[in-house]
C-alpha positions, 0 to 999 in steps of 0.5 A, spaced: 499 500 500 502 507 498 504 511 504 498 515 505 498 523 506 496 526 513 489 528 512 488 520 509 490 517 515 484 521 519 479 520 514 473 517 518 467 514 514 460 516 517 457 512 512 461 505 514 462 507 521 456 510 525 452 504 524 457 500 528 457 499 535 463 504 536 460 509 532 455 510 537 460 513 542 461 520 541 467 522 539 469 526 545 468 520 549 475 517 547 478 523 543 477 528 549 476 535 545 470 540 544 465 537 539 461 543 540 466 548 538 467 550 531 475 553 531 479 546 529 484 548 536 479 549 540 476 543 538 482 539 538 484 541 545 486 536 550 486 531 544 487 524 546 490 521 539 490 514 541 485 512 546 487 505 547 495 507 550 490 507 556 486 501 554 482 499 562 480 507 561 477 507 554 476 500 553 475 496 559 468 497 560 466 493 554 472 489 554 474 487 561 477 480 559 482 483 554 484 489 557 485 485 564 491 482 560 494 485 555 497 490 559 502 484 560 502 481 554 508 481 549 505 485 544 504 491 550 510 489 554 515 487 549 518 483 555 522 478 551 526 484 549 528 486 555 529 479 557 534 478 552 537 484 554 538 483 562 540 476 560 546 479 556 547 485 560 548 481 566 542 486 569 547 491 572 543 496 574 549 501 572 547 499 565 539 500 564 540 507 563 544 506 557 539 501 555 533 504 556 535 510 552 536 505 546 530 501 547 526 507 547 529 510 541 530 504 537 525 498 539 519 501 543 516 503 537 514 496 536 509 497 543 502 496 539 496 498 543 488 495 542 487 501 536 494 498 532 491 492 531 484 493 530 482 500 528 489 502 525 495 500 522 501 500 528 505 507 528 511 504 526 509 502 519 506 508 517 499 508 521 493 511 518 485 507 519 484 501 517 477 502 514 474 509 515 475 507 523 470 501 523 473 497 529 475 490 525 474 483 530 480 480 526 485 484 524 486 485 517 493 481 516 498 485 512 496 492 514 496 489 521 500 483 523 505 482 517 506 490 517 510 489 524 512 482 523 514 482 516 521 481 514 522 475 517 515 472 518 511 476 513 515 474 507 515 467 509 508 466 510 506 469 503 512 467 499 516 473 499 522 470 498 525 469 491 524 462 488 521 460 495 514 457 495 509 460 501 507 457 507 502 451 504 496 454 509 496 460 505 498 458 499 493 452 499 487 454 504 489 462 505 489 461 512 490 468 516 495 469 522 489 468 527 487 461 524 492 459 529 494 465 533 488 466 536 485 472 541 488 469 548 496 469 544 494 476 541 491 480 548 496 475 553 493 471 559 497 473 565 493 478 570 501 481 573 508 481 571 510 475 576 505 470 572 507 474 565 511 471 559 518 472 559 518 470 551 514 468 545 516 461 546 516 461 554 510 456 557 505 453 553 507 451 546 500 454 542 498 453 537 501 446 536 502 442 529 498 436 532 492 440 534 490 440 527 494 434 525 493 430 530 495 423 527 501 426 526 503 425 533 508 419 535 502 413 535 498 416 530 499 413 524 503 409 519 508 414 517 514 411 519 518 418 519 512 421 524 514 414 529 521 415 528 521 422 530 515 425 533 519 425 540 526 428 538 524 433 533 520 439 532 515 438 526 519 444 522 525 441 522 521 436 517 517 441 513 520 448 514 524 451 508 529 456 507 529 462 511 531 468 513 538 470 518 541 476 520 548 478 522 551 484 525 546 490 527 548 496 530 543 502 533 545 509 532 542 516 532 544 520 526 548 526 526 545 529 521 537 528 522 536 526 529 532 520 527 535 514 530 536 509 525 539 500 525 545 498 520 546 490 519 551 487 516 547 482 512 540 478 510 540 472 508 537 465 506 539 459 511 536 453 513 540 449 519 538 444 524 540 445 531 539 442 538 534 445 542 537 451 547 529 451 550 528 443 552 522 443 556 516 438 557 512 443 553 518 443 547 521 436 548 525 436 542 531 435 542 532 438 534 529 444 531 531 450 526 535 455 528 536 462 525 541 467 526 539 473 529 543 480 528 545 482 535 553 482 536 557 485 543 558 491 541 550 492 538 549 498 542 556 501 544 554 507 541 550 508 547 556 506 551 561 501 553 560 493 555 553 494 555 552 487 553 558 484 558 555 477 559 553 477 551 555 469 551 550 467 555 545 466 550 546 463 543 546 468 537 543 461 532 536 461 536 529 456 536 526 457 530 519 456 527 519 458 520 512 460 518 514 457 511 511 450 512 511 445 506 508 438 506 515 435 502 522 439 503 529 437 501 529 435 508 524 430 508 526 427 501 530 421 503 533 418 510 539 421 507 538 428 507 540 427 514 543 420 515 550 422 511 556 424 511 555 429 506 549 433 510 550 440 511 544 442 514 546 441 521 549 447 525 556 444 526 562 448 529 565 450 523 559 454 521 559 459 527 563 465 527 570 464 532 568 469 537 560 466 537 562 459 539 562 459 546 555 464 545 553 456 541 555 452 545 548 449 547 545 449 540 551 447 536 551 440 533 556 435 536 555 429 532 551 427 526 546 422 526 548 416 525 548 412 518 541 409 517 536 407 511 529 407 510 529 399 511 533 399 518 527 403 520 521 399 518 525 393 520 527 395 527 525 390 533 520 393 537 522 394 544 517 390 550 512 394 553 516 393 559 521 398 557 516 404 558 519 403 566 526 404 564 531 409 563 530 412 556 538 414 556 540 407 558 539 402 552 547 402 550 548 400 558 545 393 557 545 392 549 553 393 549 554 389 554 549 384 554 547 384 561 540 382 564 540 377 558 539 383 554 541 382 546 547 384 543 547 390 539 549 389 532 557 391 530 553 397 526 550 400 531 557 402 535 556 409 533 549 410 535 547 413 542 542 412 547 538 418 544 538 414 537 535 408 539 527 410 540 528 413 533 528 406 530 525 401 536 519 403 538 515 401 545 511 395 543 502 397 544 
C-alpha cells in the first residue's frame, strides 16, 4: 500500500463507522476535545490521539477480559526484548539507563496498542485508519500482523522471498495469522508481571501442529518418519524450508537528522538444524531449526561501552519456528538428507564464527546423526512394553554388554548413542 498523506490517515467514513457499536459513542468520549467548537484548535484542545494507549480507561468498560491481561502481554510489554537484554547485560543497574535510552529510541516503537491492531496500522509502519475508523474484530493481516512482522514471518508466510513458495497454510488454504494465533495468544493470559511470559517461547507451546494434525503425533499414524522422529524433532525440522537470518545489527542516532537508525551487516537465507536451547516439557524436542539473529557484543556501543558484558549467556543461533511450512521439503525427501556424512544442514562448529562459539555451545551439533536407511527403520525390532519403565538413556548400558540377558547390539550400532535408539526402536503397544 502506498504511503498515505497525513489527512488521509485520519479520514472517518461516517457512512460505515456511525452504524457500528463504536460509532454510537461520541468522539469526545474517547478522544477528548470540544465537539461543539467550530474552531479547529479549540475542537482539538486536550485531544487524545490514541485512547487505547490507556486500555483499561478507554476500552475496559466493554472489553474487561482483554484489557485485564493485555497490559502484561508481550505485544504490550515487549518483555521478550528485556529478557534478552537483561540476560546478556548481566542485569547491571549501572547499565540500565543507557539500555533504556537505546530501547526507547529503537525498540519501543514496536509496542502495540489495542487500536493499532483493530482500528489502524501501527504507528511504526506509518499509521492510518484501516477502513474509516471501523473497528475490525479480526485485524487485517497485511496491514496489521505482517506490517510489523514482515521481514521474516510475513515474507516467509506470504512467499515473498525470491524462489521460495509461501507457507502451505496460506498458499493452499488462504489461512491468516489468527487461524493459529488466537486472541488469548495476542492479548495475553497473565494478570500480573510475575506470571507474564518472559518471551514468546515461554510457557505452553501454542499453537501446536498436532492440534490440527493429531495423526502426526507419535503413535498417530503409520508414517515411519513421524513415529521415528516425533519425540525428537520439532515439526519444522522436517517441514520448513529456507528462511531469513541476519548478522551484526548496530544502532545509533543520525548526526544529520537526529533520528535513530539501525544497520545490519548482512541478511541471507539459511536452513540449519541445531540442538534445542529451550528444552522443556512443553518443547521436548532435541533438535529444532535455528536462525541467526543480528545481535553482537557491541551492538549498542553508541550508547555506552560494554553494555552486554554477559553476551555469551544466550546463543546467537536461536530456536526458530519458521512460517514457511511445506509438506515436502529437501530434508524429508530421504533419510540421507540428514543421515549422511555429506549432510550440511546441521549447525556444526565450523558454521559458527569463532567469536560466537562460546555463546552457541548449547545449540551446536557436535556429532552428525548416524547413517541409517529406511529399511533399518522399518525393520527395527520393537522394545518390549515393560521398557517404558526404564530410563530412556540406559539402552547401551545393557545392549553393548549383554547384561540382564539383553540382546547384543549389532556391530554397526557402535556409533549409535542412547538418544538414537528410540528413533527406530518403538515400544510395543
